C-alpha positions, -999 to 999 in steps of 0.1 A, spaced: 55 -376 103 83 -350 99 61 -327 78 33 -328 104 58 -319 132 71 -291 110 35 -277 104 27 -280 141 59 -261 150 51 -234 124 15 -230 138 28 -227 174 55 -202 164 30 -180 146 6 -182 176 34 -173 200 45 -143 179 9 -130 177 5 -132 214 40 -118 221 34 -85 201 20 -67 232 -9 -63 254 -38 -46 238 -60 -46 269 -62 -8 270 -58 -1 233 -82 7 206 -77 -15 176 -101 4 154 -124 35 151 -162 38 154 -175 59 125 -204 71 146 -218 69 181 -255 67 189 -271 98 204 -282 79 236 -246 68 241 -233 103 235 -255 115 263 -238 91 287 -202 99 279 -184 109 312 -150 118 298 -124 109 272 -87 102 269 -63 104 240 -46 72 228 -13 79 211 8 55 190 34 49 216 40 18 236 16 -11 227 -10 9 209 -9 10 171 -34 37 162 -42 72 174 -77 75 189 -100 93 212 -113 69 238 -147 80 251 -156 66 286 -193 59 290 -212 58 323 -211 24 338 -244 7 344 -246 -15 375 -250 -46 353 -217 -40 335 -185 -52 352 -161 -29 334 -161 6 320 -177 9 285 -156 27 259 -159 38 223 -129 46 201 -130 73 175 -107 90 150 -94 123 165 -92 138 130 -130 134 124 -150 166 128 -178 150 147 -153 136 172 -137 170 178 -172 185 184 -181 157 208 -148 163 227 -158 200 231 -193 190 243 -178 167 269 -153 194 280 -182 218 286 -202 191 305 -171 183 327 -166 220 334 -202 224 345 -199 194 367 -168 208 383 -185 241 391 -216 225 405 -197 203 430 
């Protein structure tokens, strides 16, 4: 009986510690190695995620146009050191500039 209580206490402690490490609601936990072309066309903007606060990895978070059927904003996380990511960031910058001039 004592060993079962000890195991239960250990499991609950581990669960609590995992949950108490921080809120990862707005953090990327990994990187995509590529993004499909049709998704790239729908990227509206991006933001940088740094390794401060709750986030553990540095990432570029691409924000994708929201379809009416989706409740929340779609995102894709990528490694800012990858060449394809840097090129895509420049493409999005140009697209955002054009949008700003046209309005």
